[in-house]
C-alpha positions as CSV (number, residue, x, y, z in Angstrom):
1,X,112.9,-111.5,-30.5
2,X,115.4,-109.8,-32.8
3,X,115.8,-106.1,-32.0
4,X,115.0,-103.4,-34.4
5,X,118.1,-102.8,-36.7
6,X,118.6,-99.2,-35.5
7,X,118.2,-100.2,-31.8
8,X,120.6,-103.1,-32.2
9,X,123.3,-100.9,-33.6
10,X,122.7,-98.0,-31.1
11,X,121.4,-95.5,-33.6
12,X,118.8,-93.1,-32.3
13,X,118.1,-90.9,-35.4
14,X,119.1,-90.1,-39.0
15,X,120.2,-86.7,-40.2
16,X,120.9,-84.9,-43.5
17,X,124.6,-85.5,-43.2
18,X,124.3,-89.2,-42.2
19,X,122.1,-89.9,-45.3
20,X,124.6,-88.2,-47.6
21,X,127.6,-89.9,-46.0
22,X,125.9,-93.3,-46.3
23,X,125.5,-92.8,-50.1
24,X,128.8,-91.1,-50.8
25,X,131.2,-93.0,-48.4
26,X,129.6,-96.0,-46.7
27,X,132.8,-97.1,-45.0
28,X,133.2,-93.7,-43.4
29,X,129.6,-93.9,-42.3
30,X,130.3,-97.3,-40.6
31,X,133.3,-95.7,-38.9
32,X,131.3,-92.8,-37.6
33,X,128.0,-94.3,-36.8
34,X,128.8,-98.0,-35.9
35,X,132.4,-97.8,-34.7
36,X,131.7,-94.4,-33.0
37,X,134.9,-92.8,-34.3
38,X,134.8,-89.1,-33.5
39,X,134.3,-86.9,-36.5
40,X,135.8,-83.5,-35.8
41,X,135.2,-82.2,-39.3
42,X,137.9,-80.3,-41.2
43,X,138.7,-76.9,-42.7
44,X,135.8,-77.0,-45.1
45,X,133.3,-77.7,-42.3
46,X,134.9,-75.1,-40.1
47,X,134.6,-72.6,-42.9
48,X,130.9,-73.2,-43.2
49,X,130.2,-72.9,-39.5
50,X,132.3,-69.7,-39.3
51,X,130.7,-67.9,-42.1
52,X,127.3,-68.9,-40.8
53,X,128.2,-67.4,-37.4
54,X,129.1,-64.1,-39.2
55,X,125.8,-64.0,-41.2
56,X,123.9,-64.7,-38.0
57,X,125.2,-61.5,-36.5
58,X,124.5,-59.5,-39.7
59,X,120.9,-60.8,-39.8
60,X,120.4,-59.8,-36.2
61,X,121.7,-56.3,-36.9
62,X,125.2,-56.1,-35.5
63,X,128.0,-54.2,-37.2
64,X,130.1,-55.8,-39.9
65,X,133.2,-55.6,-37.6
66,X,131.3,-57.6,-34.9
67,X,130.2,-60.1,-37.5
68,X,133.8,-60.6,-38.6
69,X,134.9,-61.0,-35.0
70,X,132.2,-63.7,-34.4
71,X,133.2,-65.5,-37.6
72,X,136.9,-65.7,-36.7
73,X,136.0,-66.7,-33.1
74,X,133.9,-69.6,-34.4
75,X,136.8,-70.6,-36.7
76,X,139.3,-70.6,-33.8
77,X,136.9,-72.6,-31.6
78,X,136.8,-75.4,-34.3
79,X,140.3,-75.2,-35.7
80,X,142.0,-75.2,-32.3
81,X,145.2,-73.9,-33.8
82,X,145.4,-76.3,-36.9
83,X,147.3,-74.4,-39.5
84,X,148.0,-76.9,-42.3
85,X,147.8,-75.8,-46.0
86,X,144.1,-76.5,-46.3
87,X,143.2,-74.7,-43.1
88,X,145.3,-71.6,-44.1
89,X,143.6,-71.5,-47.5
90,X,140.1,-71.5,-45.9
91,X,141.1,-69.1,-43.1
92,X,142.5,-66.5,-45.5
93,X,139.3,-66.6,-47.6
94,X,136.8,-66.2,-44.7
95,X,136.4,-62.4,-45.1
96,X,135.6,-62.7,-48.8
97,X,133.1,-65.5,-48.1
98,X,131.4,-63.2,-45.5
99,X,131.3,-60.2,-47.8
100,X,129.4,-62.3,-50.5
101,X,127.1,-63.8,-47.9
102,X,126.4,-60.4,-46.5
103,X,125.2,-59.2,-49.9
104,X,123.2,-62.4,-50.4
105,X,121.3,-61.9,-47.2
106,X,121.3,-58.1,-47.3
107,X,117.9,-56.6,-46.7
108,X,116.4,-59.7,-45.0
109,X,114.5,-59.1,-41.8
110,X,115.5,-60.5,-38.5
111,X,114.7,-64.3,-38.6
112,X,112.0,-65.7,-36.4
113,X,114.4,-68.6,-35.6
114,X,117.9,-69.7,-36.3
115,X,119.1,-73.3,-36.2
116,X,115.5,-74.4,-35.9
117,X,115.3,-78.1,-35.0
118,X,113.2,-80.2,-37.4
119,X,112.0,-83.7,-36.4
120,X,110.1,-85.9,-38.8
121,X,108.9,-89.5,-38.7
122,X,110.0,-91.8,-41.5
123,X,107.5,-94.4,-42.6
124,X,108.9,-97.9,-42.1
125,X,111.9,-96.6,-40.1
126,X,111.9,-96.7,-36.3
127,X,114.1,-93.6,-35.7
128,X,113.3,-90.0,-36.6
129,X,114.9,-87.7,-39.1
130,X,116.4,-84.7,-37.3
131,X,117.9,-81.6,-38.9
132,X,118.5,-78.0,-38.1
133,X,117.6,-75.3,-40.7
134,X,119.8,-72.2,-40.7
135,X,117.2,-69.5,-40.8
136,X,113.4,-69.4,-40.7
137,X,111.1,-66.5,-41.4
138,X,107.3,-66.4,-41.3
139,X,106.9,-67.2,-45.0
140,X,110.1,-68.8,-46.0
141,X,113.4,-70.4,-44.9
142,X,117.0,-70.5,-46.1
143,X,120.0,-72.7,-45.9
144,X,123.5,-71.3,-46.5
145,X,126.1,-73.4,-48.3
146,X,129.7,-72.1,-48.7
147,X,131.8,-73.4,-51.6
148,X,134.7,-72.5,-53.7
149,X,132.8,-73.4,-56.9
150,X,129.2,-72.3,-57.3
151,X,127.1,-75.2,-58.7
152,X,125.1,-74.7,-61.9
153,X,122.0,-76.1,-60.0
154,X,121.1,-77.0,-56.5
155,X,122.9,-80.1,-55.2
156,X,120.3,-82.9,-54.9
157,X,121.4,-83.8,-51.4
158,X,120.9,-80.2,-50.3
159,X,117.5,-80.3,-51.9
160,X,116.6,-83.3,-49.8
161,X,117.7,-81.5,-46.7
162,X,115.5,-78.4,-47.3
163,X,112.7,-80.6,-48.5
164,X,112.5,-82.0,-45.0
165,X,112.6,-78.5,-43.5
166,X,109.8,-77.3,-45.8
167,X,107.7,-80.3,-45.0
168,X,108.2,-79.8,-41.3
169,X,107.6,-76.0,-41.3
170,X,105.1,-75.6,-44.1
171,X,107.0,-72.8,-45.8
172,X,109.2,-72.9,-49.0
173,X,113.0,-72.9,-48.6
174,X,115.9,-71.7,-50.7
175,X,119.5,-72.8,-51.0
176,X,122.0,-69.9,-51.0
177,X,125.5,-70.8,-52.3
178,X,128.3,-68.4,-51.5
179,X,131.9,-68.4,-52.8
180,X,134.6,-65.8,-52.1
181,X,133.7,-64.1,-55.4
182,X,129.9,-64.4,-55.9
183,X,126.7,-66.0,-54.7
184,X,123.6,-67.6,-56.1
185,X,120.2,-68.5,-54.7
186,X,118.1,-71.5,-55.9
187,X,114.5,-71.6,-54.9
188,X,113.3,-75.2,-54.1
189,X,110.0,-75.7,-55.8
190,X,107.3,-78.0,-54.5
191,X,108.0,-80.7,-57.1
192,X,111.7,-80.6,-56.2
193,X,110.9,-80.8,-52.6
194,X,108.6,-83.8,-53.1
195,X,111.3,-85.6,-55.1
196,X,113.9,-84.8,-52.5
197,X,111.7,-86.2,-49.7
198,X,111.2,-89.4,-51.6
199,X,115.0,-89.8,-51.8
200,X,115.2,-89.2,-48.1
201,X,112.8,-92.1,-47.5
202,X,114.5,-94.3,-50.0
203,X,117.9,-93.8,-48.4
204,X,116.6,-94.3,-44.9
205,X,115.0,-97.6,-45.9
206,X,118.3,-98.7,-47.5
207,X,120.1,-98.0,-44.3
208,X,117.6,-100.0,-42.4
209,X,118.0,-103.0,-44.7
210,X,121.8,-102.8,-44.5
211,X,121.7,-102.7,-40.7
212,X,119.3,-105.7,-40.6
213,X,121.9,-107.8,-42.4
214,X,125.0,-107.0,-40.4
215,X,125.9,-108.0,-36.8
216,X,128.5,-105.4,-36.2
217,X,130.9,-102.9,-37.8
218,X,133.5,-105.6,-38.8
219,X,130.7,-107.5,-40.5
220,X,129.5,-104.3,-42.3
221,X,133.0,-103.4,-43.5
222,X,133.5,-106.8,-45.0
223,X,130.8,-105.7,-47.6
224,X,132.5,-102.4,-48.5
225,X,135.6,-101.4,-50.4
226,X,136.6,-98.1,-48.7
227,X,137.5,-95.0,-50.7
228,X,140.1,-93.5,-48.3
229,X,140.4,-90.4,-50.5
230,X,136.8,-89.5,-49.8
231,X,136.2,-86.0,-48.3
232,X,134.4,-87.7,-45.4
233,X,137.3,-89.8,-44.2
234,X,139.4,-88.3,-41.4
235,X,142.7,-89.8,-40.3
236,X,141.2,-91.4,-37.2
237,X,138.4,-93.0,-39.4
238,X,141.0,-94.3,-41.9
239,X,143.0,-95.8,-39.1
240,X,140.0,-97.5,-37.5
241,X,138.7,-98.9,-40.8
242,X,142.1,-100.2,-41.9
243,X,142.5,-101.9,-38.5
244,X,139.1,-103.4,-38.6
245,X,139.5,-104.7,-42.2
246,X,142.9,-106.2,-41.2
247,X,141.1,-108.6,-38.9
248,X,140.7,-112.0,-40.6
249,X,138.1,-114.4,-39.3
250,X,138.8,-117.9,-40.7
251,X,135.7,-119.9,-41.6
252,X,135.6,-123.6,-40.7
253,X,137.8,-125.5,-43.1
254,X,139.5,-122.4,-44.5
255,X,143.2,-122.6,-45.3
256,X,145.5,-121.3,-42.7
């Protein structure tokens, strides 16, 4: 009997980031999830985690200086001394990001939970959807997004993410975008959340169908033209994908 596509490829769950990566950079998705190339993130990801660590401290009542210290400690833990141009740019802006985030979340009570794990079943898909919402209160939740450019409306992929959180927790969520200069909060309405969850299901089923039609990562990459300039591609991923695509399997009768 043929194994379930997810089991056959060693995948145990889906997540908000994996769904978005699948749509935006499928070759990078194959590198990370099928080839198991480690994804250590980069300066943008480190910035988000660092600012979140600072906001955590502010929400739980510590001093601004302690929040700054926690933020920079988180950065150091992730960056591990990397100091290229992109990393320096992000590092130098961290304090400004935290100032705006502090204003955005000022006056909020202490959360009931932080990094609350959400697990949802996906109809027609054998593995669960797992995510972690930033902060949860009794009557609402919030997810923080740091960015250099505040969007004019909530990113649909972010709406999908909090739609799942809202479905799992039973409370409405917002998306709070923070830049070094300002912040904006978008409430995710019930219709928006419903549409977002529909897109989660659609993407999960598309991944299932793709996995059912490929035997391995080399097979999967033969169907994809990679965009190596994608934000998702790290140098190890690029190296692994290029090496895999360089392998040529000659079909019977093919010219040599």
